[in-house]
C-alpha positions in Angstrom: 26.3 -33.7 -28.8 25.2 -31.1 -31.3 21.8 -32.7 -31.5 21.4 -32.5 -27.7 22.4 -28.8 -27.6 20.0 -28.1 -30.5 17.2 -29.8 -28.6 17.9 -27.9 -25.4 17.8 -24.6 -27.4 14.5 -25.6 -29.0 13.0 -26.4 -25.6 14.2 -23.2 -24.2 12.7 -21.3 -27.1 9.4 -23.0 -26.7 9.4 -22.3 -22.9 10.1 -18.6 -23.5 7.4 -18.4 -26.2 4.9 -20.0 -23.8 5.8 -17.6 -21.0 5.2 -14.7 -23.3 1.9 -16.1 -24.5 0.6 -16.5 -21.0 2.1 -13.6 -19.1 -0.3 -11.8 -16.7 -2.1 -8.6 -17.6 -4.0 -7.5 -20.6 -3.8 -9.7 -23.7 -5.5 -9.6 -27.0 -7.6 -12.6 -28.0 -8.9 -12.3 -31.5 -10.7 -9.0 -31.9 -11.2 -8.7 -28.1 -9.1 -8.5 -24.9 -8.9 -10.5 -21.7 -7.1 -10.0 -18.4 -4.9 -12.9 -17.4 -4.0 -13.7 -13.8 -1.8 -16.4 -12.3 -3.8 -18.1 -9.6 -2.4 -20.7 -7.1 -3.9 -24.0 -8.0 -5.4 -22.9 -11.3 -2.5 -21.6 -13.2 -3.1 -18.9 -15.8 -6.8 -17.8 -15.8 -8.3 -15.6 -18.5 -11.0 -13.1 -17.3 -13.2 -11.6 -20.0 -13.7 -7.9 -20.1 -17.4 -7.3 -20.4 -19.1 -4.6 -22.5 -15.8 -3.3 -23.9 -15.3 -1.4 -27.1 -12.5 -3.3 -28.7 -11.6 -0.9 -31.5 -10.9 1.9 -29.0 -9.4 -0.3 -26.3 -6.1 1.1 -24.9 -3.8 -0.7 -22.5 -2.4 1.9 -20.1 -0.3 -0.4 -17.9 -0.6 -3.8 -16.2 -3.4 -2.5 -13.9 -5.5 -0.1 -16.1 -7.0 0.1 -19.5 -9.7 2.2 -21.1 -11.8 2.6 -24.2 -14.3 5.3 -25.3 -16.9 3.9 -23.0 -15.2 2.8 -19.7 -12.1 2.7 -17.6 -11.0 -0.8 -16.5 -9.0 -2.0 -13.5 -8.0 -5.5 -14.4 -11.2 -6.9 -16.0 -13.5 -4.8 -13.9 -15.2 -1.5 -14.9 -14.1 1.5 -12.8 -17.5 2.9 -11.7 -17.9 6.6 -12.5 -14.5 7.0 -14.1 -14.2 9.3 -17.2 -12.2 7.6 -19.9 -11.6 10.9 -21.7 -9.6 12.4 -18.9 -8.4 9.3 -17.1 -4.6 8.7 -16.7 -2.9 5.8 -14.9 -0.4 7.0 -12.3 0.8 3.5 -11.4 -0.5 0.0 -11.7 -2.8 0.8 -8.6 -3.4 4.5 -8.8 -5.2 6.5 -11.5 -7.2 9.7 -11.8 -9.6 11.6 -14.0 -10.8 15.2 -13.9 -13.1 14.5 -10.9 -11.6 11.7 -8.8 -8.5 9.7 -7.8 -8.6 5.9 -7.7 -6.8 3.1 -5.9 -7.2 -0.4 -7.3 -10.2 0.7 -9.2 -11.9 2.3 -6.2 -12.4 6.0 -5.8 -10.4 7.6 -2.9 -12.9 9.6 -0.9 -12.1 13.3 -0.9 -8.9 13.1 -2.9 -8.2 16.1 -5.2 -7.0 15.0 -8.7 -5.5 18.4 -9.4 -3.0 18.3 -6.5 -2.7 14.5 -6.0 0.8 13.0 -6.2 2.1 9.6 -5.4 4.4 9.0 -2.5 4.9 5.3 -3.3 2.8 2.3 -4.5 0.5 2.4 -1.4 0.5 6.1 -0.4 -0.4 9.4 -2.0 -1.2 12.9 -0.9 -2.9 16.1 -2.1 -3.1 19.6 -0.8 -5.6 18.7 1.9 -4.7 15.1 3.1 -2.6 12.0 2.9 -4.0 8.7 1.7 -3.1 5.1 2.5 -4.4 3.0 -0.4 -8.0 4.3 -0.7 -8.3 5.5 2.9 -7.9 9.2 3.9 -5.8 9.7 7.0 -7.3 13.0 8.0 -3.7 14.1 8.5 -3.2 17.1 10.8 -0.5 18.7 8.6 -0.1 17.0 5.2 2.6 19.3 4.1 5.0 18.1 6.8 4.0 14.4 6.7 6.9 12.0 6.7 7.6 8.3 7.1 9.5 7.1 10.1 11.0 3.6 10.7 8.9 0.5 11.3 5.5 1.6 10.0 5.3 4.8 12.1 4.6 8.2 10.5 4.4 11.8 11.8 3.8 15.4 10.8 4.4 18.5 12.8 1.2 18.1 14.7 0.3 14.4 14.9 1.8 10.9 14.8 0.5 7.7 13.1 0.8 4.0 13.2 0.3 2.3 9.8 -1.6 5.4 8.7 -3.9 5.5 11.8 -3.7 8.6 13.9 -2.3 8.0 17.5 -4.6 9.4 20.2 -3.4 12.7 21.7 0.0 12.3 20.0 2.4 15.2 19.6 4.0 14.8 16.2 6.8 17.3 16.8 8.2 15.3 19.7 7.3 11.8 18.6 10.2 9.2 18.3 10.3 5.6 17.2 11.8 3.1 19.7 11.3 0.0 17.5 8.5 -1.7 15.6 6.6 -2.3 18.9 7.0 1.0 20.7 7.0 4.8 20.1 6.6 7.8 22.4 6.3 11.6 22.5 6.6 14.0 25.3 3.3 12.9 26.9 2.6 9.2 26.2 4.2 5.9 25.2 2.4 4.0 22.5 2.2 0.4 21.5 2.3 -1.1 18.0 -1.5 -1.3 18.2 -1.6 2.5 18.1 -2.8 2.8 21.7 -1.5 4.7 24.7 0.3 2.4 27.2 -1.6 3.1 30.4 0.5 4.2 33.3 3.8 4.4 31.5 6.3 7.0 32.7 7.2 8.6 29.4 10.3 10.3 30.6 12.0 7.0 31.6 10.2 4.7 29.2 12.7 2.8 27.0 13.3 -0.6 25.4 14.4 -3.3 27.9 17.9 -4.6 27.4 18.1 -8.3 26.3 16.7 -10.5 23.6 13.1 -9.6 24.1 12.3 -7.1 21.3 8.7 -6.7 22.5 9.7 -5.7 26.0 10.1 -2.2 27.5 10.5 -0.6 30.9 10.3 2.6 32.9 11.2 3.6 36.4 8.0 1.9 37.8 7.5 -1.4 35.9 8.2 -3.5 32.8 6.0 -4.2 29.8 5.6 -7.1 27.3 3.9 -5.6 24.3 1.5 -3.0 26.0 0.8 -5.1 29.1 2.6 -4.5 32.5 4.5 -7.5 33.7 6.9 -8.4 36.5 10.4 -7.5 35.4 11.7 -10.8 36.9 9.6 -12.7 34.3 11.5 -11.1 31.4 14.6 -12.5 29.9 
C-alpha cells in the first residue's frame, strides 16, 4: 500500500515538474530565451526570439519583454518601440514615451502621457477611447461608459461594440437587450444600424420566447427586419 502511495506521489511530482518546464510564456533556454505557446494539435511550441540581446533581456510579463535593443511582444519585435522608456501595462497593453501599443501594434493617435486602461480590451486617454488598437473617435471620452450587452454611450453619442451608432443621442440612449437599443429619435439593431420605419416612442421588446423580436404600434420585427406579427411566437 505504501509503495503504491509513494509511486503516485512520484508521478504527481513528475507531472508538476513537467508542467512547470513547459508553461507558456518566456522561458530561458541556455544563454538565450524562447517564447512558448500551447497550440492545438502541436502541443507546446518554442518560438525563437530573433536578434535579441540575451544579457540585457528582461521579462516584463507573459506578453512583453525587452532588452537594450528592442521591445518584444511574444517572440515578435515591437516595431518602433523604445526599450528605454517602455513599460508593460498589461499582457496586451504597453507604452513608451511616444506611443501606446496593443498586442505589439501601435494604437493610432493614443497619448501615452494620459493613457489609462479600462480593462483588458479597452483604454482611454484625454482625447479618445480605444477598443484594442482601434480609436473610437468618441464624442465625449470623459463621460464614456459601458452599458449592458456590448453597448456603450457617452453624453453625446452611443456605440455598439465600439462602433459609433449613426445619429445616436447618447444622453437618451437605452439598452433593450443584446439585439436592440434606442434613443429619443431612433431604434437600433445589434448590427449598429437604424431600424428603418420604427416608431421609437412605442418600440419595445415583444413578449414571448423570441429574444430577437420587437414591436411598435405599427409592426413587428425579427432582428432588424419587419415581419408579420402573426408569424412570431
